[in-house]
KOLLUMZA-826094 format. One line per field, with one value per residue (C-alpha): residue in three letters; y, x, z. Coordinates in steps of 0.5 Angstrom, whole numbers, padded with zeros to 4 digits, m for minus. Layout:
N
residu	c(ala:...)
y	c(Y:...)
x	c(X:...)
z	c(Z:...)
END
This chain:
652
residu	c(met:asp:glu:gln:lys:val:met:glu:gln:asn:met:glu:his:leu:ala:ile:ala:met:pro:ala:ser:pro:thr:pro:arg:gln:pro:ser:leu:glu:glu:glu:ala:glu:val:gly:lys:asp:ala:ala:ser:gly:gln:gln:leu:ser:glu:phe:thr:ala:thr:asn:ser:cys:thr:cys:gly:cys:pro:gln:leu:glu:ala:glu:pro:ile:leu:asp:asn:val:gln:leu:leu:gly:phe:met:val:arg:ser:arg:asn:ile:asp:trp:lys:arg:tyr:val:gln:pro:leu:asp:thr:glu:val:arg:gly:asp:ala:val:tyr:leu:glu:arg:gln:ser:asp:phe:leu:ser:asn:his:arg:arg:thr:leu:asn:asn:asn:ser:arg:arg:glu:leu:leu:val:cys:his:asp:met:met:gly:asn:tyr:leu:thr:asp:arg:his:tyr:his:ser:ser:glu:lys:tyr:asp:asp:tyr:arg:phe:met:his:trp:ser:ala:val:asp:tyr:phe:cys:tyr:phe:ser:his:lys:tyr:val:thr:ile:pro:pro:ser:gly:trp:leu:asn:ala:ala:his:arg:his:gly:val:pro:val:leu:gly:thr:tyr:ile:ala:glu:gly:his:ser:gly:lys:gln:leu:leu:his:glu:ile:leu:val:ser:ala:glu:ser:val:gln:arg:thr:val:ala:ala:met:thr:arg:leu:cys:leu:his:phe:gly:phe:glu:gly:trp:leu:val:asn:val:glu:cys:pro:val:val:arg:ala:glu:ala:met:pro:asn:leu:tyr:leu:phe:val:glu:glu:leu:arg:gln:ala:thr:glu:arg:gln:val:pro:his:gly:arg:val:ile:trp:tyr:asp:ser:val:ile:asp:asn:gly:glu:leu:ser:trp:gln:asn:glu:leu:asn:glu:arg:asn:val:gln:phe:phe:arg:ala:ser:his:gly:thr:leu:ile:asn:tyr:thr:trp:asn:asp:arg:ser:leu:asp:thr:ser:glu:ala:ser:ile:gln:arg:glu:lys:ala:ala:pro:his:arg:leu:phe:leu:gly:leu:asp:val:phe:gly:arg:gly:gln:leu:gly:arg:phe:gln:ser:ser:his:thr:leu:ala:arg:ile:ala:ala:arg:gly:phe:ser:ala:gly:ile:phe:ala:pro:ala:trp:cys:phe:glu:thr:leu:gln:gln:tyr:gly:tyr:asn:ile:arg:asn:asn:ser:gly:asp:glu:ser:val:asn:ala:ala:phe:leu:ala:arg:asn:glu:arg:trp:trp:ala:arg:leu:trp:pro:ser:leu:gly:thr:his:pro:tyr:arg:ser:leu:pro:phe:tyr:ser:asn:phe:cys:val:gly:ser:gly:arg:thr:ser:phe:glu:cys:gly:val:arg:gln:leu:ala:ala:arg:pro:phe:phe:asn:leu:ala:arg:gln:ala:leu:gln:pro:ser:val:pro:leu:gly:asp:asn:ala:glu:his:ser:phe:asp:thr:ala:tyr:ala:gly:gly:cys:ala:leu:arg:ile:ile:asn:tyr:glu:arg:ala:phe:arg:leu:phe:leu:thr:glu:phe:gln:leu:pro:leu:gly:val:leu:leu:leu:gly:tyr:ala:tyr:lys:val:thr:thr:glu:asp:glu:lys:his:ala:leu:asp:val:val:leu:arg:phe:cys:pro:pro:arg:gln:pro:met:lys:asp:ile:tyr:val:phe:cys:gly:thr:tyr:his:glu:asn:ile:leu:thr:gln:gly:val:cys:tyr:ile:ser:pro:leu:gly:gly:thr:leu:ala:pro:ser:leu:val:his:asp:gln:leu:pro:gln:glu:his:gly:ala:leu:gly:glu:asn:trp:arg:val:arg:tyr:tyr:leu:val:lys:phe:asp:gly:pro:val:gln:leu:gln:asp:ile:gly:leu:met:gly:arg:arg:pro:gln:leu:ser:thr:ala:asn:ala:tyr:leu:gly:ala:ile:tyr:val:gln:ser:leu:his:leu:glu:asp:tyr:glu:ala:ala:gln:ala:thr:his:lys:ala:asn:ile:ser:val:asn:his:gly:gln:leu:trp:arg:asp:his:glu:leu:met:glu:lys:ala:ser:ala:ala)
y	c(m0025:m0033:m0036:m0042:m0037:m0033:m0039:m0041:m0034:m0034:m0041:m0038:m0032:m0037:m0040:m0034:m0031:m0037:m0036:m0036:m0029:m0023:m0021:m0014:m0008:m0004:0003:0008:0014:0018:0014:0014:0022:0022:0020:0025:0031:0030:0031:0037:0036:0035:0042:0046:0047:0047:0055:0055:0049:0050:0056:0059:0059:0053:0051:0048:0053:0048:0050:0046:0039:0042:0037:0041:0039:0040:0045:0044:0041:0046:0045:0037:0036:0041:0038:0044:0043:0046:0040:0038:0039:0035:0028:0025:0018:0022:0024:0018:0011:0006:0001:m0004:m0011:m0015:m0012:m0016:m0023:m0025:m0023:m0028:m0027:m0028:m0031:m0025:m0020:m0018:m0025:m0026:m0033:m0035:m0039:m0039:m0036:m0037:m0037:m0034:m0036:m0032:m0034:m0032:m0026:m0019:m0012:m0006:0001:0007:0014:0019:0025:0030:0037:0037:0035:0039:0042:0042:0035:0037:0040:0036:0036:0037:0042:0042:0040:0034:0032:0032:0026:0020:0013:0007:0001:m0001:m0008:m0008:m0004:m0006:0001:0008:0013:0021:0024:0031:0035:0038:0036:0032:0030:0028:0025:0028:0025:0024:0019:0016:0014:0012:0007:0005:0003:m0002:m0005:m0001:0002:0010:0012:0019:0022:0024:0027:0031:0034:0040:0044:0046:0039:0037:0042:0039:0032:0034:0037:0030:0026:0030:0025:0018:0022:0027:0021:0018:0025:0025:0018:0019:0026:0022:0016:0021:0024:0017:0016:0023:0023:0015:0013:0008:0009:0012:0013:0016:0019:0022:0026:0031:0032:0029:0026:0027:0021:0021:0022:0015:0011:0015:0015:0008:0008:0013:0008:0002:0006:0009:0002:m0001:0004:0004:m0004:m0003:0003:0004:m0001:m0005:0000:0000:0004:0004:0006:0010:0008:0015:0016:0010:0008:0013:0019:0021:0021:0016:0012:0005:0003:m0004:m0007:m0008:m0007:0000:0001:m0006:m0004:0001:m0005:m0009:m0003:m0002:m0006:m0006:m0001:0003:0002:0008:0008:0008:0000:m0004:m0012:m0012:m0008:m0014:m0019:m0015:m0014:m0022:m0024:m0019:m0022:m0029:m0027:m0023:m0029:m0024:m0025:m0022:m0018:m0013:m0010:m0005:m0003:0004:0005:0013:0013:0019:0015:0017:0011:0006:0005:0009:0012:0007:0002:0002:m0005:m0008:m0005:m0008:m0015:m0014:m0013:m0019:m0024:m0023:m0024:m0017:m0012:m0005:0002:0006:0013:0019:0015:0022:0022:0020:0026:0031:0031:0031:0038:0036:0034:0041:0039:0045:0041:0048:0049:0050:0048:0041:0040:0034:0033:0032:0028:0023:0023:0022:0016:0013:0014:0012:0005:0004:0005:0000:m0005:m0006:m0006:m0012:m0018:m0017:m0015:m0019:m0018:m0018:m0020:m0018:m0023:m0019:m0019:m0015:m0012:m0006:m0001:0005:0005:0013:0014:0020:0026:0028:0034:0033:0028:0023:0019:0013:0015:0022:0028:0033:0040:0043:0039:0042:0038:0035:0032:0028:0022:0020:0019:0014:0007:0000:0000:m0006:m0011:m0010:m0005:m0004:m0004:m0004:m0007:m0001:0006:0011:0015:0022:0024:0019:0016:0012:0014:0018:0022:0016:0010:0004:0005:m0002:m0002:m0009:m0013:m0019:m0023:m0023:m0019:m0019:m0013:m0016:m0022:m0024:m0030:m0029:m0035:m0038:m0043:m0044:m0044:m0038:m0031:m0025:m0020:m0013:m0009:m0002:m0002:0003:0001:0007:0003:m0001:m0006:m0013:m0015:m0011:m0014:m0014:m0019:m0020:m0026:m0030:m0036:m0040:m0046:m0051:m0050:m0053:m0054:m0047:m0051:m0053:m0047:m0045:m0039:m0036:m0031:m0026:m0022:m0023:m0030:m0032:m0037:m0040:m0044:m0049:m0053:m0057:m0052:m0046:m0042:m0037:m0034:m0028:m0022:m0024:m0022:m0020:m0016:m0018:m0017:m0010:m0012:m0016:m0010:m0005:0002:0005:0000:m0001:m0006:m0001:m0002:0002:0006:0010:0017:0018:0011:0007:0000:m0004:m0012:m0017:m0025:m0030:m0036:m0042:m0048:m0055:m0054:m0049:m0045:m0039:m0034:m0033:m0027:m0022:m0020:m0017:m0019:m0014:m0015:m0011:m0011:m0010:m0003:m0001:0005:0004:0004:0000:0002:m0001:0004:0000:m0007:m0011:m0018:m0021:m0028:m0030:m0036:m0042:m0038:m0033:m0036:m0040:m0034:m0030:m0029:m0028:m0032:m0034:m0036:m0040:m0047:m0050:m0057:m0058:m0066:m0067:m0065:m0068:m0061:m0062:m0068:m0066:m0060:m0064:m0068:m0063:m0059:m0066:m0067:m0059:m0061:m0067)
x	c(m0027:m0027:m0027:m0023:m0018:m0019:m0018:m0011:m0009:m0010:m0007:m0001:m0002:m0001:0005:0008:0008:0012:0019:0024:0025:0028:0034:0035:0035:0042:0041:0040:0044:0039:0040:0047:0047:0043:0048:0051:0046:0040:0043:0040:0033:0029:0030:0029:0021:0018:0018:0014:0009:0008:0004:m0001:m0007:m0012:m0014:m0020:m0023:m0023:m0017:m0019:m0018:m0011:m0006:0000:0006:0007:0013:0014:0012:0007:0003:0004:0002:m0004:m0007:m0006:m0009:m0014:m0017:m0018:m0025:m0027:m0029:m0024:m0027:m0032:m0026:m0021:m0023:m0020:m0015:m0018:m0015:m0019:m0018:m0011:m0008:0000:0005:0008:0014:0012:0016:0015:0010:0007:0006:m0001:0000:0005:0002:0008:0008:0013:0009:0012:0014:0017:0024:0023:0018:0021:0017:0017:0017:0016:0018:0015:0019:0018:0021:0020:0013:0006:0006:m0002:m0003:m0004:m0011:m0017:m0019:m0012:m0011:m0012:m0005:m0006:0000:0003:0007:0002:0004:0000:0004:0001:0001:0008:0008:0008:0009:0007:0011:0010:0016:0018:0023:0018:0018:0012:0009:0002:0000:m0006:m0012:m0011:m0005:m0008:m0015:m0011:m0006:m0012:m0016:m0010:m0009:m0003:m0002:0001:0006:0008:0015:0018:0024:0029:0035:0040:0040:0033:0031:0036:0032:0025:0028:0030:0024:0021:0027:0027:0023:0019:0013:0014:0016:0009:0005:0009:0007:0000:0000:0003:m0002:m0008:m0005:m0006:m0013:m0015:m0012:m0013:m0006:m0002:0004:0011:0018:0022:0028:0033:0039:0040:0049:0049:0043:0046:0048:0044:0038:0039:0035:0028:0030:0030:0024:0021:0021:0019:0013:0011:0011:0007:0002:0001:0000:m0005:m0009:m0008:m0011:m0005:0000:0007:0013:0020:0027:0031:0039:0042:0044:0048:0048:0053:0048:0052:0050:0053:0050:0052:0049:0048:0045:0050:0051:0051:0044:0041:0037:0033:0032:0029:0025:0021:0018:0024:0029:0031:0038:0041:0043:0051:0051:0056:0057:0061:0055:0051:0055:0055:0047:0046:0050:0046:0040:0042:0044:0038:0034:0030:0026:0030:0024:0024:0031:0030:0036:0036:0036:0036:0033:0037:0043:0047:0051:0048:0046:0040:0036:0035:0040:0036:0035:0041:0041:0035:0037:0043:0038:0034:0039:0040:0033:0032:0026:0028:0026:0026:0027:0024:0021:0018:0026:0022:0018:0022:0028:0024:0026:0033:0030:0026:0020:0016:0014:0012:0006:0000:m0005:m0001:0002:0000:0007:0009:0004:0006:0013:0012:0007:0012:0019:0015:0012:0019:0023:0018:0018:0025:0025:0019:0023:0026:0019:0013:0006:0000:m0006:m0013:m0018:m0024:m0031:m0034:m0029:m0029:m0024:m0024:m0017:m0017:m0010:m0013:m0012:m0015:m0015:m0023:m0028:m0032:m0038:m0041:m0036:m0040:m0035:m0037:m0038:m0037:m0031:m0024:m0017:m0016:m0011:m0014:m0011:m0017:m0021:m0015:m0018:m0015:m0009:m0006:m0003:0004:0007:0004:0011:0010:0003:m0002:m0002:m0006:m0010:m0013:m0016:m0022:m0025:m0031:m0031:m0026:m0020:m0017:m0017:m0013:m0010:m0008:m0001:0001:m0003:0002:m0001:m0005:m0002:m0003:m0007:m0009:m0006:m0012:m0014:m0022:m0025:m0032:m0035:m0040:m0037:m0041:m0038:m0040:m0036:m0038:m0033:m0033:m0029:m0028:m0025:m0024:m0027:m0032:m0028:m0029:m0022:m0021:m0023:m0022:m0022:m0022:m0018:m0019:m0015:m0018:m0016:m0019:m0018:m0011:m0009:m0006:m0002:m0008:m0010:m0017:m0017:m0024:m0023:m0029:m0030:m0035:m0036:m0042:m0043:m0040:m0034:m0033:m0026:m0022:m0018:m0019:m0026:m0029:m0035:m0040:m0043:m0050:m0056:m0062:m0063:m0060:m0063:m0062:m0059:m0053:m0051:m0046:m0049:m0043:m0043:m0050:m0053:m0053:m0057:m0053:m0046:m0046:m0042:m0036:m0038:m0037:m0040:m0041:m0041:m0043:m0042:m0044:m0040:m0042:m0037:m0039:m0035:m0031:m0026:m0021:m0020:m0012:m0011:m0014:m0012:m0013:m0012:m0012:m0013:m0012:m0009:m0001:m0002:m0008:m0007:m0014:m0015:m0018:m0019:m0021:m0025:m0027:m0028:m0033:m0032:m0037:m0039:m0046:m0050:m0053:m0060:m0058:m0055:m0061:m0066:m0062:m0066:m0060:m0057:m0050:m0049:m0043:m0044:m0036:m0035:m0029:m0028:m0035:m0036:m0030:m0029:m0035:m0032:m0025:m0027:m0032:m0026:m0022:m0027:m0028:m0020:m0020:m0025:m0022)
z	c(m0066:m0067:m0060:m0062:m0064:m0058:m0053:m0057:m0056:m0049:m0048:m0051:m0046:m0040:m0043:m0044:m0038:m0034:m0036:m0030:m0027:m0031:m0031:m0027:m0031:m0032:m0029:m0035:m0036:m0033:m0027:m0027:m0027:m0021:m0017:m0013:m0016:m0010:m0003:m0002:m0005:0001:0004:m0003:m0003:0004:0004:m0002:m0001:0007:0007:0013:0010:0010:0003:0006:0011:0016:0020:0026:0022:0020:0022:0026:0030:0038:0039:0047:0053:0055:0049:0049:0057:0056:0050:0046:0040:0035:0034:0042:0041:0034:0035:0029:0029:0024:0020:0020:0019:0024:0022:0018:0021:0016:0009:0008:0010:0012:0007:0002:m0002:m0010:m0015:m0020:m0018:m0024:m0027:m0026:m0028:m0023:m0017:m0013:m0006:m0001:0006:0012:0019:0025:0023:0015:0016:0015:0015:0012:0015:0011:0014:0010:0010:0004:0005:0012:0011:0014:0007:0003:0006:0013:0011:0011:0004:0002:m0004:m0012:m0013:m0016:m0019:m0011:m0008:m0007:m0003:m0007:m0005:0001:0000:0002:0008:0015:0019:0016:0020:0018:0020:0021:0025:0030:0037:0036:0030:0029:0022:0017:0017:0009:0011:0016:0012:0006:0010:0015:0009:0006:0014:0015:0022:0022:0027:0029:0031:0037:0036:0040:0037:0038:0044:0044:0043:0049:0054:0052:0053:0060:0062:0061:0064:0071:0074:0074:0075:0069:0065:0066:0065:0058:0056:0058:0054:0048:0049:0048:0042:0039:0041:0040:0032:0031:0030:0032:0036:0035:0032:0038:0035:0041:0037:0042:0043:0050:0055:0062:0065:0071:0066:0063:0067:0066:0058:0058:0063:0058:0052:0056:0059:0052:0049:0055:0055:0047:0048:0053:0051:0043:0039:0035:0038:0037:0039:0035:0037:0032:0033:0036:0043:0047:0054:0056:0053:0048:0041:0037:0032:0032:0025:0028:0034:0040:0047:0047:0044:0046:0052:0048:0043:0049:0051:0044:0039:0035:0033:0026:0025:0022:0014:0014:0016:0013:0012:0019:0022:0020:0023:0029:0029:0027:0033:0038:0036:0037:0044:0045:0043:0039:0032:0027:0024:0030:0027:0021:0017:0015:0007:0006:m0002:m0003:m0002:0004:0007:0002:m0005:m0006:m0012:m0017:m0014:m0008:m0009:m0008:m0001:0000:m0002:0003:0008:0006:0005:0013:0015:0018:0016:0012:0014:0008:0009:0004:m0001:m0004:m0007:m0014:m0013:m0010:m0015:m0021:m0022:m0023:m0030:m0032:m0029:m0025:m0018:m0016:m0019:m0014:m0019:m0021:m0028:m0032:m0034:m0027:m0025:m0031:m0030:m0022:m0023:m0028:m0024:m0018:m0021:m0024:m0017:m0013:m0019:m0017:m0010:m0010:m0011:m0004:m0001:0002:m0001:0003:0000:0000:0004:0006:0002:m0001:m0005:m0009:m0012:m0017:m0017:m0015:m0012:m0008:m0014:m0020:m0025:m0024:m0021:m0024:m0022:m0026:m0032:m0032:m0031:m0025:m0028:m0022:m0020:m0019:m0019:m0012:m0008:m0002:0000:0004:m0003:m0005:m0006:m0005:m0010:m0014:m0010:m0014:m0018:m0025:m0029:m0036:m0036:m0034:m0032:m0028:m0033:m0031:m0038:m0036:m0030:m0028:m0021:m0017:m0021:m0025:m0028:m0031:m0038:m0041:m0044:m0044:m0050:m0050:m0044:m0038:m0032:m0024:m0021:m0014:m0010:m0006:m0001:m0002:0001:m0003:0002:m0002:m0009:m0011:m0014:m0016:m0021:m0023:m0027:m0031:m0037:m0043:m0050:m0055:m0061:m0063:m0067:m0064:m0065:m0059:m0052:m0045:m0040:m0032:m0031:m0024:m0022:m0017:m0013:m0009:m0001:0001:m0006:m0008:m0014:m0018:m0022:m0025:m0029:m0031:m0037:m0035:m0042:m0048:m0051:m0055:m0050:m0043:m0045:m0040:m0040:m0035:m0031:m0036:m0037:m0041:m0039:m0042:m0038:m0035:m0039:m0035:m0029:m0022:m0015:m0013:m0007:m0010:m0014:m0012:m0012:m0016:m0021:m0023:m0028:m0035:m0041:m0046:m0045:m0039:m0039:m0043:m0046:m0040:m0039:m0034:m0034:m0028:m0028:m0024:m0023:m0019:m0017:m0015:m0008:m0004:m0007:m0006:m0011:m0011:m0017:m0020:m0027:m0034:m0041:m0046:m0054:m0060:m0067:m0067:m0070:m0067:m0062:m0059:m0051:m0046:m0039:m0033:m0028:m0022:m0020:m0015:m0012:m0007:m0004:m0005:m0002:m0007:m0006:m0010:m0016:m0017:m0016:m0021:m0027:m0032:m0037:m0038:m0031:m0031:m0027:m0027:m0025:m0021:m0020:m0020:m0013:m0010:m0007:m0003:0000:0001:0004:0009:0011:0013:0016:0021:0022:0024:0029:0032)
END
């Protein structure tokens, strides 16, 4: 394809991508029809899915709830002798940076980011309650039901709570691994509800010593299983008045213990009982529940709040001189108390307008309610129609929420993802379909996910993959779009990029570029775009560059072990490209996106299977015996001088 024409088209794609924020789509007929249909969906399938058998043959690694205080205080769990550090990775606190707000979440070319301070900061708590939970996800190796519910939009989440109506809920290892890999702390649930819960709670509150023993037992669970804290939900009919001081003590002691002993520990109180011990959801922060707010790290407000509730909560926060983000306003996706379902974005926008955080309850609604449209979500072997419908529906739902959510950029190098969502119809390695592999659902295998909803830009394809269970199939061939929001610092100005791709035609009018957006340090609005595709030679212009894959061989120490330099196609025609770029000063990589090109009537597909980014030393660049190394000059060395001045100013 003529390179000048490609460059002109690329510049058109850059220009197309900058319009004002799009008008929100109106709900479809399908969405409107959902109102009122799914009130009981959360209870319909638990008997079917939650069997007593262990699908992976390792019952000691199977997550289980704690049902009473004897079991809690005695640490009577099957896995008490298991070293869970072997099976659960710790919370990765370096993988991502502080959240920012984006002008357009899927617009790769937008450099508008609104940074946060303590006053503008909002957080997101996701409470996962699907059909009572402890389904096939409770197993370490999970199941073959590859179409089951998966959570992928971790970049917007600050806390993930695994919720059930059992007394003490311990999160399964798959959820812990997926969340921790993305830098998200995980909470278990302590719940006392009904008359049986009242009895269990009063056993704890009988004395201060009993409270302390219980707090020690709950802290031990966090440390043993590797999760970060608790959502405390007390929904007993009545807590005896004389027991209220010890209930406050319980929340306070639990918060202090998690702060002292559990890395990144958090305790969040759910709006339930009030100061006289009655179960009376306030739907706001006021004088009847503010003492629980003081005792905890935050409060999750029940979901039937209104504008007056928001006013009262706002006034209470001001009286407490507390940060507004400590208050999480409930949003039930099934639509109890507020607009939910595909109109949840309206509710979330009302929360965001007041500066409060949000607590989204039951986002698995996107999966559970598929049965209402004729999908068989009961198939233990998985169903591709269910899988495709859920993924599309889930992306559409989250895309509507994103304008009110913060996005945490990835910041840690090296960076690698094969886009696996934690499931697949089979497994792939370097593009080769593993013959003995079976369908799998295992969230521990989930790779780092895109920073924003894919929307109409790409989709997860399970027909082929480079590694894991799926790849990204490009849908948008009109313009470049964002995959990853990043804060990758390249202090020496040297970057290595590798990626695995597949195009289902040899016609060179079809192409796929990974597009990188750089900026000089502390100059985020000064864009440098680098299109990493296939060109006859590197084309380096002011602000926009087009570079070709390296020719020759890189040192083995520089190549990612999952992305070998190939000399010819790999399995199922997958190919690997590497690029080596040197700037004339330090830069920051702020965005990683994709741009596909194909003729208008073409039905050929382009896939991205894996991506690798690393910062190198200048010596690595010089020593590489390869053609098409790119040496990009930005301001002719001014970057180095600016960087040195900034370093001196910071030191002073």
